[in-house]
N, C-alpha and C positions, 0 to 999 in steps of 0.2 A: 499840593501843587496843582494849579489849573493848567491844562493844555487845550488850546483851541482845536476844533475839529479839523480845520485846514492843516494844522501841524501834524495831526495823526496821519492824515493822508499823504502829505509831502514827505514825511519821514518814513513812510511805508511800515508803520508800527504793526499793522495786522500781519504782514508777512513775517516780521521778526518774531511775533508771538507764536506764529504757526511753527517756526523752527523749534522754539522751546516746547510747544505742546506735543510735538512728535516724540520728544524724549520722555514724556510722561508715560506711566504704566497703565493709565485708565482714562476713561472719558471724563470722570469728575475732575481729574487733574487738568485735563485740557480745557474744561469749562471754566475752572478758576483762573487759568492763564488768560483765557479770552476776556473774562469779565473784570479782572482786577484793575483797580484805578490807582493813580499815584497817592501817596500818603498826604494827608491834609496839612500836616505841619511837621516840623523837625522832630518833635517829641515822638510822634507816631512813626516816623521814618526810623528813628533810633530803635524803637521797639521791634520793628520788622527786621532790621538788620541783626539785632541781638538774637531774635528767635531763629533766623536762618543760620547764624553762626553757631548757635547751640545745637541745632539739628545736625549741622555739618560735622561738628566736633563729636557728637554722639555716634554718628554713623562711622566716623573714622576710628573711634576707640572701642565701641561696643557692638558694631554691626548694624544691620538694618532694623528700623522700627517695624512692628508687625504690619503685614500686608497680605492681601489675596488678589489674585490676578483677574478674577471674574467680576470685580466690583463695577457697578454701573450707576448712572444718575437715577435717583428715585423721585426727585422733586417733580418732574413732569407727571409721574404716575399719581402722586398725591394731589396735584392740581386737577387732574382729570377726575379723580375720585370725589373731588369737591362737588361735582355736578351729579354723578350717578350714585355716589355713596357705596361703591363696590370695587374692591381690588380683587383681581383674579389670583388663583393659587400661585401661578408663575411670578406675578408681581410681588406677592407677599414673601416668596422665597428670596427675591432680590433685596427686598427691604430688610429681611432677617439677616442676610449676609452682610449688609452695610452696618446694621446695628451691632452685630456680633464683632465685626472688625473694630467698630468704634469702642466697644467695651475693652477689647484687647489693647487698643491704642491708648485708651484712658489709663489702664493699669500700668502700661510701660512708661508713660509720661509721668504718672504719679510717683512711680518708684524712683524716677531720676530727677524729680523737681528740686530736691535738695542740692544736687550737684549742678543742675542746669536751671537756673532761676527763671529764665524766660519761658520755660514750659508751662508756667502758671497762666500765660496768656491764652493758649488754646484750651487749657483745662477749664477756664471760666466758661467756655462755650460748650462744654461736653456734659451730657446728662447721663443718668443711670437708666439704661434700657433693659436691665436684666429681666424684669417682669414681662416686657413685650417679647423678648427673645424666648422666654419660657412659653408664653402663649403661642408663639408661632412654631414651636418645636413639634406640634402635632401635624405638621405638613412635611411630606417627604421632599427630596430635592427636585422632583418633577412637578411639584405644585399640587399633589394629590393628598387629601386628608387621610391620616391613619384612622383605623377603625375606632381607636380609643379617643378620638377628638371629642366625642360626646357619647353618652350612654345610648341615646336614641339611634345615632348613626351606627354604632356597633351592633345593636340588635337588628336593625334593618339589613345590614350587610350579611349578618349571620343567617337570617331568614332567606336572603337572596342566594347565598351559597347552597343552602339546603335545597331550595327550589331548583337551582341550576343542576344539582346532582340528580334530582328526580327527572328533570327534562332530559338529562344525558342518558339515564337508564331507559326511558321511553324511546329515545332516538335510537339507542342500540338495538332495541327490539324491532324497530321499524327496518333498520338496516339488515336484520336477519330474516325478514319476511321475503321468501323467494318470489312472490308476486310483485313486490314493490321495488326491490333492489335493481332489476333491469331497467327501470324507468329513470334512474338517477344518472346525472352527468358526472357527479363526484360523490363518493361515499363519505361526505363530511357534513356535519351539522354547522350551519352558519347563522350568525346574528345579523339580520337584515331589517333595517327600519324598525329596530327595537323588537323584532320577532325572530324566534328561532325557526329556521327554515332549511330545506334541502334544495340543491340545484337540480332541476328536473329537465329532461330533454323536451324540446318543443313538441315533438310528435306524441309524447306520452302525457302531455298536460291534461287532456280530457279524462284519462283513466286514473290519474293520481288523486287519492282521497284527501283533498285539501284546497286551500285558496292561494291565489297568486299575491305575493307581496312586493315583488320587484322583478326586473328583467336584467339579464346579463349584458355586459357591454357589447358583445358580438350580436346579440339578438337571437342566437341559436338555442338558448335555454332560458328558463325562468326560475325564480326563487319561489318555492311554494311552502306554505305552512301546513303541516299535517293537522287534520281535525283533532287527533288525539292530544295535540300539544296546545290547542287554542286556549283552553281554560288556564293552563299553566302559564302560557305566554301573557295572558291578561293579568294574572296575578303578579308575574315578574315585572310587567310594565308599570303596574300600580306601585310596587315597591321601589322600582327605579325612580319614579317620579317623586316619591317621598324622600328618597336618598338625595336627589338633586335639590329639593327644597331645604333639607337639613344642611347640606353643604353650603348653599347660598346664605342661609341664616347665620352659619358660623363665619363665613367670609365677611358678611356685613358687620357682624359683631367685632371681628378683628379690625376691619377698616375703620369703624367708629372709634375704637381705642387708639389707633394710630393717628387718626385725624385730630384727636384731642391733644396730640403731642407733635403736631406738624412742624411748628417752629423749631423745636428741639432737634427734630430729624433733619431739617434744613441746615441747622448749625453744625450738626454732626457731619453731614455731607461736605459742607464747606471746609471744616477742619481737615477731614481726610483728603479732600482735593488739594488743600494748601500743602499738606505733608508730601503729597505726590508731586506737586509743583516744585517743592524744595529738592526732591530727588532729581528731577530733571535739571534744575539749576546746578546742583552738585555735580552732575555728569558734565554739564557745560564747563564747569571749572576744571574738571579733570582732563577733558579731551581738547577743549578749545582755549584753555588758559584764561578764562574770565576771572575777574577778581572783584571783591567788595571794595568800593571806594571808601577812603577815609572821609569822615563828615566834618564840616566846619560851620560855625555859626554865622560866618560872614557870607554875603552874596557873591559867590565866585565859583569857578570850576577850573581844574587843571587835570588833563588826561594824558597819561604817559603810555606810549606805544598802543594807542587806540586803533582799532580796526573796525571797519563797517561789517557787521555780521552777514549781510547779504552777499558780500564779495568773497567771503571765505578765505582760503589760503592765498588767493591771488592779490589780496589787498596789501598795500604797503603801510606799515604802522606809522602813525603820526603822533606828534606831540602838539597839543593845542590847549590854550589857557586864556582866561579872561577874568578880571576882577581883582587881581593882586596889585600889579603896578599900573594897570590901565583898565578902563571900563569899556573901551571900544577897540575891536581888532578889525582892521580893514585888510582883506586878503586880495592880492592881485596876482596876475599871471595870465598865461595864454589859455585859450579854450582847450578843453579836454585835458587840462593840466591837473585837475583834481580839486579845484576850489569848491565846487558844489558838494563833492563827496566829503570834503573836510567839514563843511557846515552840517551835513546830514550825520556824519559820524559823531560830532559833538552833541547834536540834538538827541540822537539815539542814546548816547551814554547818559545824558541828563535824565531822559525819560525813564530808562531802565533803572538808573540809580534811585530815582524817586519812587519807583515801585518797591524798592527794598531789595532789588535783585543785584547779583554780581553784574559787572559790565564788561564788555569786550575791550579791556584795557589792562595795563600792567600794574604791578605794585607801585605804591606811591601816588596813585591817582587821587584827586581831591574833589569832593562835591560839597557845595555850600548850600545855604538857605535860599532856595529859589522859589518864588511864589507863582510865577506864570511863565509859560513858554509859548512864544509866538514865532511863526515862520512865514516868510513870503518867498517860496521857492518854486520855480517851474512856471509853466505857461497856464495861466488861469483864464484864458480867453473864453468868453461865453457867447455862443451863437444865439441862444434863445434871447438873451438880453441885448444883443447887438453891441456888445462892448469889445473894443479893441484890447489887445494884450496890455498896452500901457494903461488904458482906462481901468481894466480889471485889477491890475496891480495897485494902482493908486487908490481905488475903492477899498481894497483889502488893507493896504497900509494905513489908510485913514481910520478904519475900524480898529486896527492894532493900537494906534496912537491914543485912541479914546480909553484904552484899558491899561496902558503902561503904568507901572509903578517902579520905585527903586529896586524892587526884588524881581523885576522881569528880565528874562533873556529874550532878545529880539534877533532873529536871523533874517537878513535881507540879501537875497541873491541877485547879482547883476544890478547893483544900485545905479539908478540914473539911466538905465537902458530903455529902449523902446520908443524914444522920441528924439528931438533935436539934441545933438551932443552937448552943446553949450547949456541949453536949458536943463537937460537931464542932469548934467554935472552940478549945476547950481542948486537944483532941487535936492540932489543927493547930499550935498554939503549941508544944506539947511536942515535936512532930516537928521543927519549925524549930530549937528550942533544942538538941535532941540533935544534929542535923546541923551546927549551928554549932560545937558542941564537937568534933565529928569533923573540922572544917575542910573539909568538902565544899563544892563550888560548887552553889548551889541556885537554880533559877528556879521560882517558885510563883505561882499565880493564886488569888484568893479573893474572896468577897463579904463575908466576916465582918468587922465593925468591930473586935471584940476583937483579931483577927490584925493588922489595920491599925495599931491603937494599939501593939501589941507591936512591930511592925516599925519604927514611928517612934521608939521609945525604945531598942531593943536595939542593942548595939554590933555592928559588922560586918554589919548588915542594912540594906538600903536599900529604899525604897518607890518604886514607879513606877505610872503610870496610862496607860490608853489614852485619848487626848484625846476629849472629847465636846462637841459644839457645842450649847450650851444654847438657842440661838435656833432652829436647824433641828431640834433634838432628834435628831441623827444623829451617829455616830462619825466621826472623821477618820482613825482607825487609827494616829495618831502615838503614839510612846512618850514620855512625859514622866517622866524619872527625877528622883526627889527629892520627888515629891508623890503621895500616894495618890489613888485615884480614887473618885468617887461611884458607887453602883450605879445611880442614876437610875431605879429601878424604877417609881416613881410617875409620873415624867414620861413614860417610855416607855408605860406602861399608858394614860395619858391620851391620848397621841398615837394609840394603836391603837384608841381609841374607848370606853374604859372610862367608865362613868357618872361624872359629877363628884361625885355624892353618895357613891359608893363610895370615890372618891379621898379625899374629905374625911374619911370615917370612918377610912380607913387612916392618914391623917396624925394624927388624934386618938389612934389606938390605939398609935402608935409611942412607944417609951420616950423620955422627954425627953432622956436622955443621948445616945441614938443620934441623935436629931434634931440635937443640938448637934454631934456628930461629923460628920454629913453636911454641916451648914452650914459647919463649920470647913473641911472639905475643899473645899467649893464656893468659899469665900472664897480659899483658897490657890490654887485653879486660876484664879480670876479675876485674882488678883495675878500669877500666873505668866504668864498671857496678856498682861496689861498690860506686864509687864517685857519679854516677847518683842517686843511692838510697839515699845516704847521702844528696845530693842536694835537692831531693824531700822532705826529712825529715826536712831539714833546712828551706825550703820554707814554709812548713806547720807550723813550729814553728814561722817563721816570721809573717805569716798571723795571727796566734793566738795572738802573742804579740801585733801586730798592733791593733787588736780588743780590747784587754785588755786596751791598751793605750787610745783608743778612748772612751771606757766606763769610764775610770778613769777621762778623761778630761770632759766628760759630767756630771759626778757626782760632780766634783770640781766646775763646772760652776753652777750647781743647788745649791750647798752649799753656794757659794758666793752670788747668787741671794737671797737665804733665809736669809743669814746674813744681806744683804743690807736692805731687807724688815723689 
């Protein structure tokens, strides 16, 4: 599925991905979350869903797949090594940790692939890195090579230890010299600038038999190398240089080996990141009640008890659908009533669903074959281009129309707004009519009564409203499909303190036909509310009757058993 950049921004996808990324256990999981794109087609989407479902079932039945908490991204390290050809010991340890975990993960998935068939998908991307892990086993957890990393390194370090012991004995003799001991600030041999030296008092510097190699931080003393240690220090420095060269040679050799398998390592990191992402999504299902939508080959969607993830527990669950009985849904109602949130909620569910993720909706939600997602939501005014809000929206909508197909979902917020009401309404009707002919799925919001009337009469177009409580003069945020909504502008204005005389004048100024339209909508909503109340009462009576019927059957069964006895 293709989603335009503007839709990513207006749906605030980055913020939603950040919520998921915070549930990941590692940076690589967060990176996969950030970079994952929607599935290219329905076949790929089904594979993604199947893999997630298998990982989720495995986790529930057999526990967690292998994991380590200190795993970090290694791709940036390998990219940097492309230029200098050298990975540090600390970086090699991090790569070893990733490759070791990949080996454990590969073993676990291989052992379960017979039971969980979709595990074959990540297994195709996983390589055998046992030789590389063995190669890197000569490095300790701090990134330092063990002596046995090479024969030459072992001999050099053995000679350095022997030499250091000789230096220690010489130093001990110096500390025992009654003439030199009083000159020392501390009776400790220190390695300074690669030379073994003593910390000597400033006033004793001329008398001390040796050379200055450094000064203390306070300036009250100096580090001096005794003459008796100079030749030993020279030899130690030479051996240390050879040690560094040998370590660098080994690190370059390891780096070269790893660079030859760079793509495989990248694939391993991506697989592990995906498994970590699945862990985060699994947690979302447990704590936030997200669910995998059912897939349908038709171009449609139907979301049950859908919530916007950025609103959290404050959000009112909604039911919104398009593509089954109608291709266009026009949502109307007052400002702040939840029309835009309804559009964004549907858009987010479509996008997350096409990533192969669970969505913030309930069981029974349906997601169809959607090829493109376009949105025109919010204020796109451009100061740099000197475009008005209306001009910016029209420019954007024109770009959308050039890309629309029968598999597109188009979301248009405040259709016909920003210009003369009559012209805006006429343009809005024309847009909906054109999109209906192209068979695109459309969610649109509007305040214009002409658009409401058009939606009521046109084929394959349905109206909906965000419910408004006329008694409390506040929205309930529920979506009522089948009935257009009143704008309730005058009611809201009165609630916010507008003078009654001004409200009266507004009512007198309104066109009689528009008043009739608003009154008709109001009557429809009242009837809808009355029907819903009756439905609730009937359902309660049905449950009561079913219980009585069950009790009656149980009593009759007991009487028959008693009669038989």
